[in-house]
C-alpha positions, -999 to 999 in steps of 0.1 A, spaced: -4 140 191 -3 157 151 0 134 124 5 140 88 -6 114 64 11 120 29 -8 103 1 -36 99 21 -63 100 -9 -50 68 -22 -62 27 -12 -46 27 21 -55 62 33 -90 61 41 -89 32 62 -58 48 83 -78 80 90 -107 58 99 -88 38 123 -64 68 138 -93 91 144 -115 62 164 -79 53 183 -71 92 190 -105 112 184 -89 142 198 -56 142 181 -50 164 148 -46 144 120 -38 165 86 -34 147 52 -15 158 21 -22 142 -15 -21 153 -48 -58 139 -58 -49 117 -83 -73 93 -74 -95 116 -50 -125 107 -78 -122 65 -72 -146 64 -40 -157 29 -38 -181 37 -2 -217 50 4 -201 62 35 -188 99 38 -160 111 22 -133 93 43 -112 131 40 -143 148 64 -126 124 96 -97 148 89 -88 181 102 -71 194 75 -65 184 42 -37 199 19 -32 197 -16 -4 191 -33 25 175 -53 50 154 -33 77 170 -50 63 204 -43 63 196 -7 65 228 19 77 224 51 52 245 66 29 221 62 47 204 91 47 228 114 39 210 152 37 176 134 49 153 156 46 118 135 48 120 99 28 85 78 47 86 44 21 67 19 24 91 -9 38 67 -42 32 57 -72 25 25 -61 29 -5 -79 48 -19 -103 23 -12 -135 29 24 -128 66 23 -122 73 6 -150 52 30 -175 69 60 -152 101 50 -141 117 82 -143 85 100 -120 89 66 -97 121 77 -90 119 114 -84 86 107 -64 90 76 -44 129 83 -38 139 120 -42 109 135 -33 101 115 -1 138 116 8 133 156 8 100 151 29 117 130 54 150 157 56 124 189 60 105 164 86 135 163 108 146 196 104 111 206 116 114 186 149 92 157 136 96 132 164 87 99 140 86 91 110 68 56 100 78 49 58 49 30 40 81 1 21 72 -32 9 82 -71 10 86 -69 -30 122 -56 -27 129 -94 -19 121 -101 -59 129 -135 -69 139 -159 -41 140 -191 -28 111 -214 -8 131 -201 24 112 -172 42 130 -141 37 142 -122 70 146 -87 72 191 -94 74 188 -115 36 202 -100 8 174 -79 -14 167 -84 -47 143 -55 -59 132 -62 -96 110 -37 -103 115 4 -102 89 5 -76 109 -19 -55 141 -3 -58 128 31 -51 116 12 -16 151 1 -8 166 33 -18 148 53 4 152 31 30 189 35 33 181 73 31 159 75 59 188 51 81 209 79 77 186 107 95 176 86 123 190 98 154 175 100 189 152 127 182 140 111 148 127 80 150 119 61 117 101 26 112 98 13 78 68 -11 76 81 -37 49 47 -41 38 32 -76 23 8 -72 -9 -23 -55 3 -58 -66 -5 -92 -59 13 -118 -37 14 -110 7 9 -130 36 5 -109 37 -27 -104 2 -35 -80 -7 -59 -87 -35 -86 -52 -43 -97 -42 -61 -68 -41 -101 -67 -68 -112 -48 -91 -80 -54 -85 -86 -86 -100 -124 -84 -128 -111 -61 -138 -87 -88 -130 -116 -113 -154 -141 -95 -179 -116 -95 -187 -107 -126 -179 -132 -146 -175 -164 -122 -140 -171 -139 -110 -160 -127 -81 -162 -148 -43 -166 -135 -21 -148 -160 10 -163 -146 13 -207 -136 1 -201 -101 31 -208 -85 47 -179 -75 46 -166 -36 30 -138 -20 28 -126 12 -8 -107 18 -19 -84 38 -56 -66 50 -55 -26 47 -74 -29 85 -40 -49 93 -15 -26 76 -31 7 96 -27 -17 133 7 -20 124 10 22 117 -8 25 151 23 5 166 47 25 150 34 57 158 37 46 196 70 19 197 97 32 213 133 15 214 154 14 181 159 48 164 156 34 133 140 -1 123 127 -22 90 108 -46 96 82 -73 74 48 -66 83 24 -95 74 14 -131 89 37 -160 80 0 -177 78 -2 -152 47 23 -169 27 2 -181 -2 8 -194 -41 -16 -172 -64 -32 -204 -72 -39 -211 -38 -54 -175 -36 -73 -183 -68 -92 -211 -53 -101 -197 -20 -121 -167 -41 -137 -195 -64 -149 -217 -30 -163 -181 -18 -183 -174 -47 -205 -200 -61 -196 -218 -98 -164 -196 -104 -136 -216 -125 -105 -210 -126 -82 -216 -156 -47 -216 -156 -17 -205 -175 4 -236 -174 27 -224 -203 33 -186 -187 69 -179 -185 78 -181 -148 69 -150 -128 99 -139 -112 87 -118 -87 81 -144 -65 90 -147 -20 75 -163 10 87 -137 41 93 -143 81 77 -119 102 91 -133 134 107 -96 139 70 -81 135 56 -104 161 84 -99 185 82 -65 182 43 -56 179 25 -86 194 -4 -68 205 -4 -54 167 -6 -84 146 -24 -92 119 -57 -99 128 -83 -104 95 -81 -136 80 -78 -143 42 -115 -157 43 -123 -124 64 -110 -99 36 -129 -121 6 -156 -115 21 -154 -77 31 -143 -74 -11 -179 -93 -16 -200 -72 7 -182 -37 -2 -185 -42 -36 -220 -58 -39 -227 -28 -12 -216 -3 -41 -234 -18 -70 -200 -32 -90 -208 -47 -121 -181 -35 -144 -170 -68 -170 -145 -43 -179 -129 -32 -142 -97 -41 -159 -100 -6 -182 -118 13 -155 -111 34 -129 -104 6 -104 -70 6 -121 -48 32 -110 -26 30 -137 -58 35 -159 -69 65 -141 -38 83 -147 -39 75 -182 -72 90 -187 -58 121 -168 -33 126 -199 -59 117 -227 -83 145 -210 -51 171 -208 -54 168 -166 -16 156 -163 12 158 -185 35 126 -186 57 136 -158 27 132 -141 22 168 -130 -11 188 -133 -17 214 -160 
């Protein structure tokens, strides 16, 4: 089996590579990434890419079909990866997350790739009632990022057939330690805040709902998608019903693990429309042996341990390169990226 992982040098890729290398030691693993965040290492271990057979560097907008030679499966992680970046670079987000990604999928089908696994998102449910959202419910994407996920799923569904199996994994909000950890994610932010200041400030009123999933369990879900059979196109929510939390619950869980941490809630904050609970029954039915195993406590402990091991002490981490938007802004300031996020 030869697997191409696009966007492998981000937050999820390093753990996925480690997982697949351990699981399929004789498979050929190939990475493709522009390298925006290659330097954002948060590990004392080996460089994650040393576990690959090949690392290609390139802009997904300029993807060359030659990279797909003899590839069995594509795991498509490459994307402008969150709402703040999507809001700042709306056109670029559409160009990368939809137009370029659709082109890669079409090229993969032409090249004879058998499986295409897309890292989609539960954010497409947007603002929802307290009822848990299922895959058949109406979608309500509120941001450029979420809209790009919906649109690409629609394209992929038209491409899927008996020779080109497509799996759209609608991931919950990611969390947990990584060899390139992001602190612009809700749980990760709370842990970093508690470690550096013993204070957690919830900018909303704390009531919005979020489903969460640890990066280790994301890798397990991708493992399932690489091996599954059956329907030519599957879009499923990936996570666990036990991991539907209100934001204030996450803050309080972190405070319990890190002594003397206070939690403040902005009770006067305007309502955060991005609030949704998600149903994961379909994923449980389809992938009974690949269900999430990492608990909220485990994720918090993993972040505390991982950040402590690398000597994390930055009080100003929200202006640092732990925040993906700041990495892009800094690259533009020093002139290595233009406003369309192309390398100069």
